[in-house]
Rosetta silent file (secondary structure, phi, psi, omega in degrees, C-alpha in Angstrom):
SEQUENCE: XXXXXXXXXXXXXXXXXXXXXXXXXXXXXXXXXXXXXXXXXXXXXXXXXXXXXXXXXXXXXXXXXXXXXXXXXXXXXXXXXXXXXXXXXXXXXXX
SCORE:     score description
SCORE:     0.000 S_00000001
   1 L     0.000  145.969  175.760   -8.854   -5.513   -8.702 S_00000001
   2 L  -125.488  129.868 -175.642   -8.598   -7.221   -5.234 S_00000001
   3 L  -120.259  139.167  173.804   -5.284   -8.535   -4.004 S_00000001
   4 L  -106.568   37.095  172.241   -4.583  -10.940   -1.066 S_00000001
   5 L  -151.729 -179.963  179.008   -1.054   -9.734   -0.829 S_00000001
   6 E   -95.933  127.939  177.534    0.708   -6.406   -0.575 S_00000001
   7 E  -117.146  134.867 -178.466    1.438   -4.669   -3.831 S_00000001
   8 E  -114.880  111.043  178.874    3.782   -1.754   -3.996 S_00000001
   9 E  -104.038  133.671  179.847    3.506    0.404   -7.131 S_00000001
  10 E  -106.387  114.491 -177.657    6.210    2.858   -8.101 S_00000001
  11 E   -81.299  112.205 -176.104    4.898    5.545  -10.519 S_00000001
  12 E   -93.560  -38.430 -175.763    7.833    6.111  -13.029 S_00000001
  13 E  -147.648  148.310  176.342    6.149    8.356  -15.583 S_00000001
  14 L    84.650 -165.641  175.658    2.821   10.175  -15.994 S_00000001
  15 E  -149.766  169.406  176.429   -0.033   10.580  -13.507 S_00000001
  16 E  -160.635  164.343  173.571   -3.339    9.017  -12.680 S_00000001
  17 E  -109.836  126.412  176.636   -6.392    9.305  -10.389 S_00000001
  18 E   -91.116  139.698  175.689   -6.929    6.403   -8.041 S_00000001
  19 E  -141.145  165.853 -179.870  -10.442    5.467   -6.952 S_00000001
  20 E   155.506 -147.634 -176.217  -12.209    2.760   -4.920 S_00000001
  21 L   -78.811   20.045  177.515  -13.432    2.242   -1.419 S_00000001
  22 L  -129.788 -176.196  179.503  -11.296    5.140   -0.152 S_00000001
  23 L   -69.537  150.065  179.334  -11.091    8.753   -0.983 S_00000001
  24 L   -70.262  146.332  177.459  -10.148    9.597   -4.653 S_00000001
  25 E  -151.814  151.837 -177.533   -6.457   10.665   -4.961 S_00000001
  26 E  -105.941  141.114  173.019   -4.099   11.724   -7.634 S_00000001
  27 E  -126.297  151.792  177.717   -0.629   10.117   -8.084 S_00000001
  28 E  -143.182 -179.013 -177.551    2.224   11.202  -10.273 S_00000001
  29 L   -48.423  129.432  179.270    5.807   10.468  -11.142 S_00000001
  30 L    95.987   -9.996  175.778    7.869    9.660   -8.059 S_00000001
  31 L   -86.510  153.160 -176.879    4.962    8.529   -5.955 S_00000001
  32 E  -121.296  131.118  177.638    4.710    5.091   -4.281 S_00000001
  33 E  -118.407  128.443 -177.208    1.297    3.535   -3.787 S_00000001
  34 E  -128.098   98.789 -179.228    0.660    0.819   -1.217 S_00000001
  35 E   -86.410  146.936  174.047   -2.911   -0.501   -1.036 S_00000001
  36 L   -62.546  162.215  176.966   -3.899   -2.739    1.959 S_00000001
  37 L   -66.787  145.301  176.706   -4.554   -6.340    1.122 S_00000001
  38 L    65.399   27.797  177.422   -8.068   -7.044   -0.223 S_00000001
  39 L  -100.762  130.913 -179.414   -8.787   -3.392   -1.121 S_00000001
  40 L   -87.024  121.402  178.965  -10.766   -2.823   -4.167 S_00000001
  41 E  -155.359  169.160  178.095   -9.361   -0.033   -6.303 S_00000001
  42 E  -148.055  176.895  177.421   -8.681    1.190   -9.777 S_00000001
  43 E  -142.816  150.727  176.396   -6.833    4.008  -11.653 S_00000001
  44 E  -119.854  105.674  179.862   -7.661    6.279  -14.552 S_00000001
  45 E   -71.996  143.371  174.501   -4.379    7.338  -16.174 S_00000001
  46 L   -90.787   85.356 -178.237   -3.919   10.939  -17.521 S_00000001
  47 L    78.870 -141.637 -176.798   -2.552    9.978  -20.943 S_00000001
  48 L   -81.195  144.946 -179.428    0.411    7.617  -20.855 S_00000001
  49 L  -143.437  135.047  175.152    1.654    6.224  -17.626 S_00000001
  50 E  -119.158  133.938  178.927    4.487    3.939  -16.602 S_00000001
  51 E  -149.329  160.143  176.798    4.692    2.102  -13.270 S_00000001
  52 E  -121.152  144.234  179.150    6.397   -0.898  -11.703 S_00000001
  53 E  -125.676  133.240  170.809    4.756   -3.184   -9.196 S_00000001
  54 E  -114.178  135.541 -178.681    6.367   -5.350   -6.524 S_00000001
  55 E  -112.435  126.553  177.354    4.246   -7.990   -4.878 S_00000001
  56 E  -125.147  154.064  172.953    5.089   -9.257   -1.389 S_00000001
  57 L   -60.899  147.317 -177.122    3.491  -11.778    0.904 S_00000001
  58 H   -65.542  -29.382  178.455    1.374  -10.147    3.602 S_00000001
  59 H   -64.241  -29.395 -178.380    3.669  -11.685    6.289 S_00000001
  60 H   -55.133  -60.230  178.101    6.652   -9.669    5.117 S_00000001
  61 H   -63.060  -26.792  175.339    5.446   -6.316    6.113 S_00000001
  62 H   -71.449  -40.866  178.534    3.958   -7.640    9.355 S_00000001
  63 H   -65.909  -31.215  179.126    7.327   -9.183   10.189 S_00000001
  64 H   -73.525  -37.040  175.014    9.007   -5.827    9.477 S_00000001
  65 H   -62.220  -44.923  175.652    6.543   -4.024   11.828 S_00000001
  66 H   -57.849  -47.668 -179.325    7.261   -6.714   14.465 S_00000001
  67 H   -62.901  -40.207 -179.686   11.000   -6.324   14.089 S_00000001
  68 H   -68.065  -37.586 -174.739   10.893   -2.531   14.243 S_00000001
  69 L  -110.603   29.092 -171.450    8.548   -2.374   17.276 S_00000001
  70 L   -65.259  -22.270 -178.446    9.628   -5.598   18.989 S_00000001
  71 L   -72.434  -23.662 -175.951   10.252   -3.824   22.376 S_00000001
  72 L  -108.067   -9.963 -179.624    6.464   -2.873   22.395 S_00000001
  73 L  -111.257  146.159 -176.993    4.958   -6.048   20.831 S_00000001
  74 L   -93.733  -25.486  178.495    4.741   -9.534   22.295 S_00000001
  75 L  -159.550 -171.806 -177.558    4.274  -11.497   19.063 S_00000001
  76 H   -69.233  -31.918 -176.007    3.321  -11.337   15.307 S_00000001
  77 H   -67.488  -38.745  173.871   -0.377  -11.229   16.084 S_00000001
  78 H   -65.422  -33.775 -179.693    0.219   -8.005   18.064 S_00000001
  79 H   -64.315  -44.767 -176.037    2.226   -6.742   15.058 S_00000001
  80 H   -63.804  -47.435  179.526   -0.714   -7.205   12.667 S_00000001
  81 H   -61.693  -42.651  179.512   -3.015   -5.199   14.899 S_00000001
  82 H   -65.967  -36.191  177.842   -0.408   -2.541   15.522 S_00000001
  83 H   -64.201  -39.300  178.085    0.269   -2.210   11.786 S_00000001
  84 H   -68.702  -28.366  175.048   -3.515   -1.510   11.226 S_00000001
  85 H   -75.695  -39.593  176.937   -3.304    1.204   13.804 S_00000001
  86 H   -61.706  -37.422 -174.138   -0.083    2.708   12.208 S_00000001
  87 L  -124.545   71.966 -170.089   -1.715    2.681    8.723 S_00000001
  88 L   -79.151  -12.815  175.152   -5.361    3.137    9.111 S_00000001
  89 L   -70.447  149.997  179.826   -5.955    4.276    5.464 S_00000001
  90 L   -80.985  -13.078  173.724   -6.839    1.456    3.001 S_00000001
  91 E  -146.494  135.638  178.130   -4.323    2.875    0.645 S_00000001
  92 E  -102.299  129.163  172.829   -1.063    4.725    1.333 S_00000001
  93 E  -115.286  119.910 -177.654    0.398    7.257   -1.124 S_00000001
  94 E  -110.958  119.185 -177.344    3.901    8.159   -0.339 S_00000001
  95 L  -102.412    0.000    0.000    5.117   11.273   -2.217 S_00000001
């Protein structure tokens, strides 16, 4: 799947292996998965798995970066580039 938005997946039960144009990684209950926009990826669940997904417009996380680092950034365009430096991986897994 490819998304032109930011999807945040909360793993509620079970586990899975994520794969795609990044390194393979395992996720399990309690993990949060945040792929970058337009990143191709998939998942192979280990048995049953339950997750919830929140979809947000790409502008929202960029606005959050701009707000948080406003003393260092001049505008939203700088925030987009700075966000790419802060999160260089194409998929973030927060455990």
